[in-house]
C-alpha angles and dihedrals in degrees: 000000000000115000095013110157114214135185120246142179122207128191114195135178121219125203110270093224093070113109121229094269094047090048093051090048092050093049088051091048091052089054090048091053091053092047093045088058091054097268132131123219114222097183148344122212118189110210092183132214118349135172111255121235088231136007117277119192089341092306123123094186135045140184109246125211131178119204127184119201147150121236139166105268094234091058097060094088091051091051091048091050092054092048091049090062094053112102092196090065111081093182140345137182127195118202126187109233105190097072098252122134 
């Protein structure tokens, strides 16, 4: 359905070598990307530094963040494409929360 707005959760891992200011800026930029694609962020929960299960880009630790948001379904791929180009993001995963498929 065109224009359908769905609920999502995204967990992402930031590089651990970002200082506090860079990390705050990056978290704000992630929110801006979602909003620029027509989404609305409901909340951001910083889980903080955690040991990774395996090394990613020579890092053994990452800074975890959970963000909940709504977004038109057809804009998810665009958001993912923009996140894929961001070197500060080690990994991210977006999951649809309202049961649609």
